[in-house]
LOLOMI-200568 format. One line per 2 residues: number of its first residue (from 1); their letters; for each residue y, z, x of N, C-alpha, C, O. Coordinates in steps of 0.05 Angstrom, whole numbers, plus 5000, padded with zeros to 4 digits. Layout:
NUM> A> Y/Z/X/Y/Z/X/Y/Z/X/Y/Z/X ~ ...
//
This chain:
1> ME> 4610/4495/3733/4632/4506/3749/4631/4497/3778/4611/4501/3792 ~ 4653/4485/3786/4651/4475/3813/4650/4496/3833/4662/4517/3830
3> EK> 4634/4491/3854/4630/4510/3876/4651/4504/3898/4653/4482/3908 ~ 4666/4523/3904/4688/4517/3922/4676/4521/3952/4660/4538/3958
5> LN> 4686/4504/3969/4678/4505/3997/4692/4527/4012/4716/4532/4008 ~ 4677/4539/4028/4686/4562/4046/4698/4550/4069/4685/4545/4089
7> TA> 4725/4545/4069/4738/4532/4092/4752/4551/4109/4767/4543/4127 ~ 4749/4576/4103/4764/4596/4122/4752/4596/4149/4727/4600/4152
9> EE> 4767/4592/4167/4758/4593/4196/4753/4621/4206/4768/4639/4200 ~ 4731/4625/4220/4723/4650/4231/4725/4649/4260/4719/4628/4271
11> FS> 4732/4670/4274/4736/4671/4303/4723/4696/4312/4734/4718/4310 ~ 4699/4694/4322/4683/4718/4329/4681/4720/4359/4689/4702/4374
13> LS> 4670/4743/4369/4666/4745/4397/4645/4726/4408/4646/4717/4431 ~ 4626/4719/4392/4606/4699/4400/4617/4671/4404/4608/4657/4421
15> DI> 4638/4664/4388/4650/4639/4393/4667/4639/4418/4670/4618/4432 ~ 4680/4663/4425/4694/4664/4450/4675/4660/4474/4681/4645/4492
17> LS> 4651/4676/4473/4633/4675/4494/4622/4647/4498/4618/4637/4520 ~ 4617/4634/4475/4604/4607/4475/4624/4588/4488/4616/4571/4504
19> AL> 4650/4590/4481/4670/4571/4493/4671/4577/4523/4673/4559/4538 ~ 4671/4604/4532/4673/4608/4560/4647/4598/4577/4648/4586/4599
21> VS> 4626/4604/4565/4599/4595/4577/4600/4564/4581/4591/4555/4602 ~ 4610/4549/4561/4610/4521/4562/4627/4511/4585/4622/4488/4593
23> KL> 4645/4526/4595/4663/4517/4615/4659/4537/4640/4677/4542/4656 ~ 4636/4548/4643/4629/4567/4664/4634/4557/4692/4645/4571/4709
25> KL> 4624/4533/4696/4627/4521/4722/4656/4515/4729/4664/4516/4753 ~ 4672/4509/4711/4701/4503/4715/4714/4530/4721/4728/4532/4741
27> LI> 4708/4550/4705/4721/4576/4710/4713/4589/4739/4728/4603/4751 ~ 4689/4582/4747/4681/4593/4773/4697/4578/4795/4706/4591/4814
29> VL> 4701/4552/4793/4713/4537/4812/4744/4546/4812/4755/4549/4833 ~ 4756/4550/4788/4783/4558/4788/4787/4586/4800/4807/4591/4814
31> FL> 4767/4605/4796/4770/4630/4808/4768/4630/4837/4782/4645/4851 ~ 4750/4612/4848/4747/4612/4877/4771/4599/4889/4780/4606/4911
33> TG> 4783/4578/4874/4807/4566/4884/4830/4586/4885/4845/4588/4905 ~ 4833/4603/4863/4852/4624/4864/4848/4644/4886/4867/4653/4897
35> CF> 4823/4652/4893/4818/4669/4914/4828/4657/4941/4841/4670/4957 ~ 4821/4631/4944/4829/4619/4971/4858/4618/4974/4868/4623/4996
37> LG> 4872/4611/4953/4901/4608/4954/4913/4636/4958/4930/4641/4975 ~ 4903/4656/4942/4912/4684/4945/4909/4694/4974/4927/4706/4986
39> GA> 4883/4689/4984/4877/4698/5010/4895/4685/5032/4902/4699/5051 ~ 4901/4661/5029/4918/4646/5047/4946/4657/5045/4959/4659/5065
41> LG> 4957/4663/5021/4983/4675/5017/4984/4702/5030/5004/4709/5043 ~ 4963/4719/5027/4961/4745/5038/4962/4746/5068/4975/4762/5081
43> FL> 4946/4725/5079/4946/4723/5110/4974/4714/5120/4984/4726/5139 ~ 4987/4694/5107/5013/4686/5116/5034/4709/5116/5052/4710/5133
45> KS> 5031/4726/5096/5050/4747/5093/5045/4771/5112/5063/4787/5117 ~ 5020/4773/5122/5014/4798/5138/5005/4791/5166/5002/4810/5182
47> HD> 5001/4767/5174/4988/4761/5201/5007/4768/5223/4998/4773/5246 ~ 5033/4769/5219/5053/4775/5241/5065/4803/5237/5084/4809/5250
49> VV> 5054/4820/5218/5063/4846/5213/5048/4866/5232/5024/4870/5230 ~ 5063/4878/5249/5050/4896/5269/5064/4922/5269/5089/4923/5273
51> YY> 5049/4944/5266/5060/4970/5268/5050/4985/5293/5026/4988/5298 ~ 5068/4995/5309/5063/5012/5333/5068/5041/5327/5086/5048/5311
53> GS> 5051/5059/5339/5057/5086/5336/5035/5105/5347/5019/5097/5364 ~ 5035/5130/5337/5014/5150/5346/5015/5173/5327/5033/5177/5311
55> DL> 4994/5188/5329/4993/5214/5314/4994/5237/5333/4979/5237/5353 ~ 5011/5256/5327/5015/5280/5342/5008/5305/5326/5012/5305/5301
57> TF> 4998/5326/5339/4993/5351/5325/5006/5374/5344/5001/5376/5368 ~ 5023/5390/5330/5037/5412/5343/5026/5439/5332/5025/5444/5308
59> FV> 5019/5457/5351/5012/5484/5343/5037/5502/5341/5053/5505/5359 ~ 5037/5515/5317/5063/5531/5312/5054/5560/5304/5036/5563/5287
61> SP> 5067/5580/5317/5061/5607/5309/5084/5625/5315/5100/5618/5332 ~ 5088/5647/5303/5108/5667/5308/5104/5679/5336/5081/5685/5344
63> ES> 5125/5683/5351/5124/5696/5379/5128/5725/5376/5148/5734/5366 ~ 5107/5740/5386/5108/5769/5384/5130/5780/5404/5135/5769/5425
65> KQ> 5142/5804/5395/5162/5818/5415/5146/5832/5438/5156/5835/5460 ~ 5121/5840/5430/5104/5855/5450/5089/5835/5467/5073/5819/5457
67> ED> 5094/5837/5494/5081/5818/5512/5050/5821/5512/5035/5801/5516 ~ 5041/5847/5507/5013/5852/5507/5000/5851/5480/4978/5860/5476
69> DE> 5015/5840/5461/5006/5839/5434/4984/5818/5430/4988/5794/5435 ~ 4960/5825/5422/4939/5805/5421/4943/5785/5401/4931/5764/5403
71> ES> 4960/5788/5381/4966/5770/5360/4990/5753/5366/5003/5741/5348 ~ 4998/5752/5394/5022/5737/5402/5021/5708/5393/5040/5696/5385
73> FQ> 4996/5698/5395/4994/5669/5386/4976/5666/5362/4965/5645/5358 ~ 4973/5687/5345/4956/5687/5323/4970/5691/5298/4957/5692/5277
75> GV> 4997/5692/5298/5012/5696/5273/5012/5671/5257/5009/5650/5269 ~ 5015/5672/5231/5013/5651/5214/5037/5650/5195/5043/5671/5182
77> YG> 5051/5628/5193/5075/5627/5174/5064/5620/5146/5043/5607/5143 ~ 5080/5630/5128/5075/5627/5100/5081/5597/5091/5094/5582/5107
79> YA> 5072/5589/5067/5076/5561/5059/5105/5555/5056/5113/5533/5063 ~ 5121/5575/5044/5148/5571/5041/5164/5565/5064/5182/5548/5064
81> IM> 5158/5579/5086/5170/5577/5112/5165/5549/5125/5183/5534/5134 ~ 5137/5544/5125/5128/5516/5136/5139/5493/5119/5146/5472/5130
83> DT> 5140/5496/5094/5150/5474/5077/5181/5469/5083/5190/5447/5083 ~ 5196/5492/5088/5225/5489/5094/5227/5475/5121/5243/5457/5124
85> MV> 5210/5483/5141/5213/5469/5166/5207/5440/5165/5221/5423/5176 ~ 5185/5434/5150/5176/5406/5149/5198/5389/5134/5204/5367/5142
87> RY> 5209/5400/5113/5231/5386/5099/5255/5382/5118/5267/5361/5116 ~ 5261/5399/5134/5282/5394/5154/5275/5372/5172/5291/5355/5178
89> LR> 5250/5373/5182/5243/5352/5202/5245/5324/5191/5248/5304/5205 ~ 5242/5323/5163/5244/5296/5149/5272/5287/5146/5276/5265/5137
91> TE> 5292/5302/5151/5320/5296/5145/5331/5277/5166/5320/5276/5188 ~ 5354/5263/5160/5367/5247/5179/5380/5261/5200/5385/5249/5221
93> KA> 5387/5286/5196/5398/5302/5217/5379/5308/5239/5386/5308/5263 ~ 5355/5314/5231/5332/5319/5251/5327/5293/5265/5321/5294/5289
95> TE> 5328/5270/5251/5321/5244/5262/5343/5238/5285/5336/5227/5306 ~ 5367/5245/5279/5389/5241/5299/5383/5256/5324/5387/5246/5345
97> VF> 5373/5281/5321/5367/5297/5344/5345/5284/5359/5346/5284/5383 ~ 5324/5273/5346/5302/5260/5360/5310/5237/5378/5297/5232/5399
99> VE> 5331/5222/5370/5339/5198/5385/5364/5202/5402/5372/5183/5417 ~ 5377/5226/5401/5402/5229/5415/5401/5225/5444/5421/5218/5457
101> SM> 5377/5231/5456/5374/5228/5485/5365/5202/5496/5363/5197/5520 ~ 5362/5183/5476/5352/5156/5484/5375/5140/5496/5399/5144/5490
103> DF> 5368/5121/5513/5388/5104/5526/5396/5080/5506/5384/5058/5506 ~ 5416/5086/5489/5422/5069/5468/5431/5041/5480/5426/5021/5467
105> EA> 5444/5040/5502/5453/5015/5513/5431/4999/5524/5431/4974/5520 ~ 5412/5010/5537/5389/4997/5547/5372/4984/5526/5363/4962/5529
107> FG> 5369/5000/5504/5352/4989/5482/5368/4971/5461/5357/4959/5442 ~ 5394/4971/5466/5411/4953/5445/5413/4967/5420/5413/4954/5400
109> LP> 5415/4994/5419/5415/5008/5395/5445/5012/5385/5463/5011/5402 ~ 5450/5016/5360/5477/5022/5351/5488/5046/5361/5474/5066/5360
111> QK> 5512/5046/5370/5525/5070/5382/5534/5088/5359/5540/5079/5337 ~ 5532/5115/5367/5541/5135/5347/5572/5132/5342/5587/5129/5361
113> PD> 5580/5131/5316/5608/5126/5310/5626/5148/5322/5620/5172/5322 ~ 5649/5138/5332/5670/5154/5343/5691/5163/5321/5706/5146/5312
115> PE> 5691/5188/5313/5709/5195/5293/5740/5188/5298/5755/5185/5279 ~ 5747/5186/5323/5774/5179/5332/5781/5152/5322/5804/5146/5315
117> LS> 5760/5136/5322/5763/5106/5317/5772/5101/5287/5785/5081/5281 ~ 5765/5121/5270/5772/5118/5241/5804/5119/5238/5815/5110/5218
119> KT> 5818/5130/5258/5846/5131/5256/5859/5105/5267/5878/5094/5254 ~ 5849/5095/5290/5859/5073/5303/5849/5044/5291/5864/5025/5290
121> DP> 5825/5044/5283/5811/5018/5274/5790/5026/5253/5767/5028/5259 ~ 5800/5031/5228/5781/5039/5207/5760/5017/5202/5737/5024/5195
123> NL> 5767/4991/5205/5745/4971/5198/5722/4973/5218/5698/4972/5211 ~ 5730/4976/5243/5708/4977/5264/5693/5004/5262/5669/5005/5268
125> YS> 5706/5023/5254/5694/5050/5249/5672/5047/5227/5649/5057/5229 ~ 5681/5034/5204/5663/5029/5182/5638/5014/5190/5616/5020/5181
127> KQ> 5641/4995/5207/5618/4978/5214/5599/4994/5233/5574/4991/5231 ~ 5611/5012/5251/5595/5029/5266/5579/5049/5249/5556/5055/5255
129> VL> 5591/5059/5229/5579/5077/5211/5555/5064/5197/5533/5076/5197 ~ 5557/5042/5186/5538/5027/5171/5516/5020/5190/5492/5025/5183
131> AY> 5520/5009/5214/5501/5002/5232/5484/5026/5242/5460/5025/5243 ~ 5498/5048/5248/5485/5073/5258/5469/5085/5237/5446/5095/5242
133> DA> 5479/5086/5212/5464/5098/5189/5439/5082/5185/5418/5094/5181 ~ 5440/5055/5185/5416/5039/5180/5395/5044/5201/5371/5045/5195
135> FI> 5405/5047/5227/5386/5053/5249/5371/5080/5244/5346/5082/5248 ~ 5387/5101/5237/5375/5127/5234/5355/5126/5209/5333/5138/5210
137> RK> 5363/5112/5187/5344/5109/5165/5319/5096/5173/5298/5104/5164 ~ 5320/5075/5189/5298/5060/5199/5279/5077/5214/5255/5076/5209
139> VK> 5290/5094/5231/5274/5113/5249/5262/5134/5230/5238/5141/5232 ~ 5278/5145/5211/5267/5165/5192/5244/5155/5176/5224/5169/5173
141> SS> 5246/5132/5167/5224/5119/5152/5198/5114/5168/5177/5111/5156 ~ 5202/5113/5195/5180/5109/5212/5163/5135/5218/5142/5134/5230
143> LN> 5174/5158/5209/5163/5185/5217/5154/5200/5190/5167/5200/5169 ~ 5132/5211/5194/5120/5228/5171/5110/5254/5183/5094/5255/5201
145> FY> 5122/5277/5171/5115/5305/5179/5100/5318/5155/5107/5316/5132 ~ 5079/5332/5163/5067/5348/5142/5050/5370/5156/5043/5368/5179
147> YK> 5043/5391/5141/5030/5414/5152/5003/5419/5140/4992/5441/5144 ~ 4992/5400/5126/4965/5404/5115/4952/5375/5122/4965/5354/5119
149> ED> 4928/5376/5131/4914/5349/5139/4914/5329/5115/4916/5305/5119 ~ 4913/5340/5091/4911/5319/5068/4941/5313/5061/4945/5298/5042
151> GS> 4960/5322/5074/4988/5313/5068/5001/5326/5045/5024/5320/5038 ~ 4987/5344/5032/4999/5359/5009/4994/5388/5010/4971/5397/5009
153> AP> 5014/5404/5012/5012/5433/5013/5027/5446/4992/5051/5443/4992 ~ 5016/5460/4973/5031/5472/4953/5048/5494/4962/5039/5509/4979
155> VS> 5074/5499/4951/5091/5520/4961/5089/5541/4940/5094/5537/4917 ~ 5080/5564/4950/5077/5587/4932/5098/5608/4941/5122/5606/4936
157> SA> 5089/5629/4955/5106/5650/4964/5105/5652/4995/5086/5643/5008 ~ 5125/5665/5006/5125/5667/5035/5103/5682/5046/5097/5680/5070
159> NT> 5090/5697/5030/5067/5713/5040/5040/5699/5039/5020/5709/5048 ~ 5040/5675/5027/5017/5659/5025/5014/5643/5050/5030/5627/5056
161> ES> 4993/5648/5065/4990/5635/5093/4982/5607/5091/4965/5599/5076 ~ 4995/5592/5109/4988/5563/5113/4972/5562/5139/4965/5583/5150
163> NN> 4966/5537/5150/4955/5536/5175/4975/5535/5196/4999/5535/5191 ~ 4966/5535/5222/4985/5537/5244/4994/5510/5256/5006/5508/5277
165> YI> 4989/5487/5240/4994/5460/5254/5014/5445/5237/5014/5446/5212 ~ 5030/5431/5250/5049/5410/5239/5039/5384/5250/5036/5381/5274
167> YV> 5035/5365/5233/5025/5339/5241/5048/5318/5238/5065/5319/5220 ~ 5048/5300/5258/5070/5280/5259/5055/5252/5261/5037/5247/5277
169> TL> 5063/5235/5244/5054/5206/5246/5078/5188/5251/5098/5188/5236 ~ 5076/5174/5273/5097/5154/5280/5085/5127/5276/5063/5121/5287
171> SV> 5099/5110/5259/5090/5083/5253/5114/5066/5251/5129/5068/5232 ~ 5119/5050/5270/5145/5032/5274/5135/5003/5269/5118/4992/5282
173> KQ> 5149/4991/5249/5144/4962/5244/5158/4946/5264/5182/4948/5266 ~ 5146/4929/5278/5157/4912/5299/5175/4891/5287/5166/4872/5274
175> EG> 5200/4895/5292/5219/4874/5285/5247/4881/5299/5258/4903/5299 ~ 5256/4859/5311/5284/4863/5327/5279/4882/5350/5262/4879/5367
177> IF> 5297/4902/5350/5299/4922/5373/5276/4941/5371/5269/4953/5391 ~ 5265/4943/5347/5241/4962/5342/5214/4950/5352/5196/4944/5336
179> DK> 5213/4948/5378/5187/4937/5390/5170/4960/5402/5176/4983/5399 ~ 5149/4951/5416/5131/4969/5429/5145/4987/5448/5139/5011/5449
181> KF> 5163/4978/5464/5177/4992/5484/5195/5014/5472/5197/5036/5482 ~ 5208/5006/5450/5225/5026/5437/5208/5049/5423/5215/5072/5423
183> TG> 5184/5040/5413/5166/5060/5401/5155/5079/5422/5151/5102/5416 ~ 5150/5069/5445/5140/5087/5468/5163/5107/5476/5157/5131/5480
185> EL> 5187/5098/5477/5209/5118/5484/5212/5137/5461/5217/5161/5466 ~ 5211/5129/5436/5214/5148/5415/5192/5168/5414/5197/5192/5407
187> LR> 5167/5159/5420/5143/5177/5424/5148/5198/5445/5142/5221/5442 ~ 5159/5190/5467/5166/5209/5488/5187/5229/5480/5184/5253/5486
189> QL> 5207/5221/5466/5227/5238/5455/5217/5259/5435/5226/5282/5434 ~ 5199/5250/5417/5186/5267/5398/5172/5291/5411/5174/5313/5402
191> QV> 5157/5285/5433/5143/5305/5447/5161/5328/5456/5152/5351/5456 ~ 5185/5322/5463/5205/5341/5472/5219/5352/5449/5220/5376/5447
193> KV> 5229/5337/5432/5250/5346/5413/5238/5361/5390/5250/5379/5378 ~ 5213/5352/5382/5202/5366/5358/5198/5396/5364/5205/5413/5348
195> PQ> 5186/5404/5387/5186/5433/5392/5210/5447/5394/5213/5470/5385 ~ 5232/5433/5407/5259/5445/5407/5270/5450/5380/5282/5471/5376
197> VI> 5267/5432/5361/5278/5433/5335/5263/5456/5320/5276/5472/5306 ~ 5237/5457/5322/5222/5477/5308/5229/5505/5319/5233/5524/5303
199> KS> 5231/5509/5344/5239/5535/5356/5264/5543/5348/5268/5567/5344 ~ 5284/5525/5345/5311/5532/5338/5317/5537/5309/5335/5552/5301
201> RM> 5299/5524/5292/5304/5524/5262/5285/5541/5247/5290/5548/5224 ~ 5262/5547/5259/5242/5563/5243/5251/5590/5234/5263/5605/5249
203> VN> 5247/5596/5210/5255/5621/5200/5237/5642/5210/5213/5639/5210 ~ 5248/5667/5218/5233/5688/5230/5224/5705/5204/5241/5717/5191
205> PD> 5197/5704/5200/5188/5720/5175/5189/5750/5177/5189/5764/5157 ~ 5190/5762/5204/5190/5790/5208/5206/5796/5235/5193/5799/5256
207> PS> 5232/5799/5233/5247/5803/5257/5239/5829/5273/5243/5831/5297 ~ 5228/5848/5258/5219/5872/5273/5197/5869/5291/5193/5883/5311
209> RY> 5180/5847/5283/5155/5842/5299/5157/5816/5316/5145/5815/5338 ~ 5171/5797/5306/5172/5771/5320/5199/5766/5330/5218/5775/5319
211> QG> 5200/5751/5354/5227/5746/5367/5232/5716/5366/5253/5707/5376 ~ 5214/5700/5357/5219/5672/5357/5192/5658/5350/5174/5670/5338
213> TN> 5191/5631/5357/5170/5614/5350/5157/5601/5372/5172/5591/5390 ~ 5131/5600/5374/5116/5583/5393/5109/5556/5383/5099/5555/5361
215> CE> 5114/5535/5397/5108/5509/5388/5101/5491/5413/5116/5489/5432 ~ 5078/5479/5411/5068/5464/5433/5050/5439/5423/5036/5442/5403
217> LV> 5052/5418/5437/5034/5393/5429/5006/5399/5440/5002/5406/5463 ~ 4986/5398/5421/4958/5402/5426/4941/5379/5425/4921/5378/5439
219> TP> 4949/5358/5409/4934/5335/5407/4952/5310/5402/4970/5310/5384 ~ 4948/5288/5417/4933/5286/5442/4945/5299/5465/4968/5307/5464
221> LY> 4930/5302/5486/4942/5311/5510/4961/5292/5524/4981/5300/5536 ~ 4954/5266/5521/4970/5244/5533/4975/5225/5513/4960/5205/5512
223> PM> 4996/5227/5496/5001/5208/5474/5006/5182/5484/5019/5179/5505 ~ 4997/5162/5471/5002/5133/5478/5008/5118/5453/5000/5124/5430
225> VE> 5024/5096/5458/5031/5079/5434/5005/5062/5425/4993/5050/5443 ~ 4998/5061/5402/4975/5048/5391/4983/5026/5372/5004/5027/5360
227> WM> 4967/5008/5368/4967/4988/5346/4958/5002/5320/4934/5006/5316 ~ 4975/5008/5303/4968/5026/5280/4956/5012/5256/4942/5025/5240
229> NQ> 4959/4987/5253/4949/4971/5229/4929/4948/5237/4933/4924/5230 ~ 4909/4957/5252/4889/4936/5262/4875/4920/5237/4871/4896/5237
231> SY> 4870/4936/5217/4855/4924/5194/4874/4914/5172/4866/4906/5150 ~ 4901/4916/5178/4921/4908/5155/4918/4881/5146/4918/4876/5122
233> VI> 4915/4862/5165/4914/4834/5156/4890/4829/5138/4892/4815/5117 ~ 4867/4840/5146/4842/4836/5130/4846/4848/5101/4839/4835/5081
235> KE> 4858/4873/5100/4860/4886/5075/4880/4869/5056/4875/4865/5033 ~ 4902/4861/5069/4921/4846/5054/4910/4818/5043/4917/4809/5021
237> TI> 4893/4805/5061/4883/4780/5054/4863/4783/5030/4864/4768/5010 ~ 4845/4805/5032/4827/4809/5010/4841/4818/4986/4833/4809/4964
239> KF> 4862/4834/4986/4877/4843/4964/4889/4820/4948/4886/4817/4924 ~ 4903/4803/4963/4915/4781/4951/4895/4761/4939/4898/4750/4917
241> AV> 4875/4757/4953/4852/4739/4943/4841/4748/4918/4838/4732/4900 ~ 4835/4774/4914/4824/4785/4891/4844/4784/4868/4837/4776/4845
243> VV> 4870/4793/4873/4890/4794/4852/4897/4765/4841/4897/4760/4817 ~ 4902/4746/4860/4907/4719/4852/4884/4706/4839/4888/4691/4820
245> GA> 4860/4711/4848/4835/4700/4836/4832/4710/4807/4827/4695/4789 ~ 4836/4738/4805/4833/4748/4777/4855/4738/4757/4849/4734/4733
247> IV> 4880/4734/4767/4900/4723/4749/4894/4695/4741/4897/4687/4717 ~ 4884/4678/4761/4878/4651/4755/4855/4650/4736/4856/4633/4717
249> LF> 4835/4667/4739/4810/4668/4719/4820/4675/4692/4812/4662/4672 ~ 4837/4696/4690/4847/4704/4665/4862/4684/4649/4858/4679/4625
251> LA> 4880/4671/4664/4896/4648/4651/4878/4625/4642/4881/4614/4620 ~ 4859/4619/4661/4840/4597/4654/4822/4603/4629/4816/4586/4613
253> CI> 4814/4629/4626/4798/4637/4602/4815/4633/4577/4805/4623/4557 ~ 4841/4642/4578/4859/4639/4556/4861/4609/4548/4860/4602/4524
255> VV> 4866/4593/4567/4870/4563/4562/4844/4552/4549/4845/4537/4530 ~ 4820/4561/4561/4796/4550/4549/4791/4560/4521/4782/4544/4504
257> IV> 4798/4583/4515/4796/4594/4487/4815/4579/4467/4809/4573/4445 ~ 4839/4574/4477/4861/4562/4460/4853/4533/4454/4855/4523/4431
259> VD> 4843/4520/4475/4836/4491/4473/4812/4489/4454/4811/4471/4437 ~ 4793/4507/4456/4769/4507/4438/4778/4512/4409/4767/4499/4391
261> RL> 4796/4530/4404/4806/4533/4377/4822/4512/4366/4823/4508/4341 ~ 4835/4496/4383/4851/4473/4373/4834/4448/4368/4842/4429/4354
263> DK> 4809/4449/4381/4791/4426/4377/4776/4430/4349/4759/4448/4346 ~ 4784/4413/4330/4773/4417/4302/4746/4401/4298/4735/4401/4276
265> RI> 4736/4387/4318/4712/4373/4316/4688/4391/4312/4686/4413/4323 ~ 4670/4382/4295/4646/4397/4290/4624/4387/4308/4618/4363/4309
267> KD> 4612/4405/4323/4594/4397/4346/4565/4407/4339/4546/4399/4353 ~ 4562/4422/4319/4536/4436/4315/4528/4436/4285/4546/4439/4269
269> VE> 4505/4432/4278/4497/4432/4250/4501/4459/4237/4508/4461/4214 ~ 4495/4480/4253/4499/4508/4244/4527/4513/4236/4532/4528/4217
271> VI> 4546/4501/4249/4574/4505/4244/4580/4494/4217/4595/4507/4202 ~ 4569/4470/4209/4574/4458/4182/4563/4479/4161/4578/4485/4142
273> QK> 4539/4488/4164/4526/4505/4144/4545/4531/4141/4551/4541/4120 ~ 4553/4540/4165/4569/4566/4163/4596/4563/4154/4607/4581/4142
275> KF> 4608/4539/4159/4637/4535/4151/4640/4528/4121/4657/4538/4107 ~ 4621/4509/4113/4624/4498/4085/4606/4509/4065/4610/4506/4041
277> GV> 4584/4523/4076/4565/4537/4056/4548/4517/4043/4539/4522/4021 ~ 4543/4493/4054/4526/4472/4040/4502/4466/4058/4505/4469/4083
279> PV> 4480/4457/4049/4456/4448/4066/4463/4423/4079/4479/4407/4069 ~ 4450/4418/4102/4452/4392/4114/4427/4376/4111/4405/4385/4118
281> LG> 4429/4352/4100/4407/4337/4091/4396/4321/4115/4373/4315/4115 ~ 4412/4314/4134/4402/4297/4156/4424/4294/4178/4447/4301/4174
283> VI> 4416/4285/4202/4433/4281/4223/4429/4253/4234/4407/4245/4240 ~ 4452/4239/4237/4452/4212/4249/4455/4215/4278/4474/4228/4288
285> PS> 4436/4205/4292/4440/4208/4324/4461/4190/4333/4466/4169/4322 ~ 4474/4198/4355/4494/4182/4367/4483/4160/4384/4459/4160/4390
287> NA> 4499/4140/4392/4489/4118/4410/4481/4130/4436/4461/4121/4449 ~ 4495/4150/4445/4485/4162/4471/4459/4173/4468/4443/4171/4487
289> SK> 4452/4186/4445/4425/4198/4442/4404/4176/4442/4383/4180/4453 ~ 4410/4152/4428/4392/4131/4427/4388/4119/4454/4365/4113/4462
291> EE> 4408/4116/4470/4405/4106/4496/4389/4124/4513/4373/4114/4530 ~ 4392/4149/4510/4377/4170/4526/4347/4167/4520/4330/4168/4537
293> DE> 4342/4163/4492/4315/4161/4484/4301/4135/4496/4279/4136/4506 ~ 4315/4112/4494/4305/4087/4505/4299/4089/4533/4278/4079/4542
295> IE> 4318/4102/4549/4313/4105/4578/4289/4122/4583/4274/4116/4601 ~ 4285/4143/4568/4262/4160/4572/4236/4145/4567/4216/4148/4581
297> KL> 4238/4129/4543/4212/4113/4537/4205/4093/4561/4182/4090/4569 ~ 4228/4080/4570/4223/4062/4592/4210/4075/4618/4193/4063/4631
299> KK> 4221/4099/4622/4209/4114/4646/4180/4120/4641/4164/4117/4659 ~ 4172/4129/4617/4146/4135/4611/4129/4109/4611/4106/4109/4621
301> GG> 4139/4087/4601/4123/4062/4602/4120/4052/4630/4100/4040/4636 ~ 4139/4058/4647/4136/4047/4674/4116/4061/4690/4105/4051/4710
303> K> 4109/4086/4682/4088/4101/4694/4061/4090/4687/4041/4101/4696
//
């Protein structure tokens, strides 16, 4: 009875590792090349991206009706009240209040739309609305308000106490009219307008005891515009280098494995025994092997 040859191809993890190890140097070169190209791309995308701004901290507390009340500056608002206030500060309406006193003409800012213009020149009014809305949204996106240092405060009941601070982060991306000078003016407006908005909008938790809200800037004492993203270029360069390098390495590994599977040449004696299930009686050396042996002999003879 004839013995059938086992010609079924097997594809094991060891075969994959063997194929990858055989091309290890090439894979390393491709990975480093991908890292270099990715890093260069990340640098080009981020080297001219500059954010100016500052961090502000406002102390907020209920104002007692009694002048001699020791707790005049020790009252604490509940989470629900603080959350409502912070949500309002994040609105476009509040943003409009923050910028309303700026010199729009001096900074080249879009003018606030004139409702009367909608009757005489609807097209011009529409353009004014679009430009002004875009400006307000840009300023709004540059501001972040929160009342917990970690930026996340759960809303439970009005009786659950929060802390007494509202934090503001101003971060303006430099582009067009939004430069360092504009950021400095916006920072000055925030120092004045934020306390005004909080005092006028904060909900009074106990009208029988409190008559209003205290709000004052406590940190820093003298706010200054700072460069907010000093390490941004380095982080972006490293991020792009790692991501692009990993992608290149992954694709290179796939190509190496596919090419290895498409190569039907038998390169090892063990493969023959494993694939066909028959013993190997002998191996005929290649010309390259003979030449290597002769060169080795000549080297030994020369010594």
